[in-house]
N, C-alpha and C positions, 0 to 999 in steps of 0.2 A: 626746796625740793618740789613743791607742788607745781611751780611753773615749768620746771624741767620735764616733769612727767606729762604735763598737758602738751608741751611742745612735741615731745616724742610721740604721743598719742595722735596728735594732729598730723605729724609727718607720716606716721604709719598709715593713717587713714588716707592721706593723699597718695601715698605709694600704692596702697591696695586698690584705690580707685583707678590709678594710672594702669596698673597691671590688669585690672578687670576690663578697662577700656581697650587695651591692646589685645587681650584674649577675645573680647567680643568682636573687635574688628577682624581679627584673624578668622574667627568662625564665619563671619559674613563673607569674607573673601573666599574661603574654602567652599562654602555653600554655593556661591556663584560659579566657582570652577567645577564643582561636581555637576551642576545643572548643564553647563556648557559641554562638559565631556559626555554626558548622557545624550545630548542632542547630536553631537558628532558621532557617537556610537550608533545611534539610530540611523543617521544618514549613511554611514558606512555599511550597515546591515542592508539597507534598501539598495545601495549600489551593488553590493555583493549578490543580492537576489537577482537584480537586473542583469549583471554580468553572467551569472549562472544560466539564465534563460537564453542569453545570446550565445553562450558556449554550446548549449544543447541544440539550438537552431543551426549553428554552424556545423556541428557534428552530424546532424541529420542531412544537411545539404551536402556535406562531404560524402556521406554514404550514398546519397542519391546520384551524385556525380560518378562515384566509383562504379555503381550499378549500371549507369548509362554507358560509361566507358566500356565495360565488359559487354554490354548489349551491342554496342557499335562494332565490336570485333567478332560478333557472331555471324554465322551463315544466314540466319533468318533476317538480320538487318540488311545484309548485303543484297539479298534477294528482294527485299521490300523496296530498297532504294532503286535497284535496277528496274523493277517493274513500274514504280510510280514516277520516277524522274526520267528514266531513259527509255521507257516503253518496251523493255526487253521481256520476252516470254520464253518458256521452254518449247521445244519442238512439238510436243504432244498436247499443248494447251490451245484452247480456242478462246479468242478474245471477243467479247461482246461489247459494243459501244452503244451508248444511249443516243437516240436520234433526237436532236433538238427540234422544236416546233418551227423554227426558222428554216430548217432544211426542207420541210414539206413543201 
């Protein structure tokens, strides 16, 4: 009976060591996965911040374009373009032109 108990005790010890090794390996693998997931999460957070900033810039640009579109449809813009590019003036306006030094 002594040899039987020793054999079972030795087998139990080997079994416990194998299970302990498997559990330890599992813990190492899970720790590595947790670290990798944390790194990915940080990368996604940085990307989200960058995309939020781009969205804000695009929204501001869209608002500026909408304001400019509204301005180009105003009477003030039409008069400005007519005066600057076409040289048109109202009947009661007097136009003063600068004299260049070359003209003297």
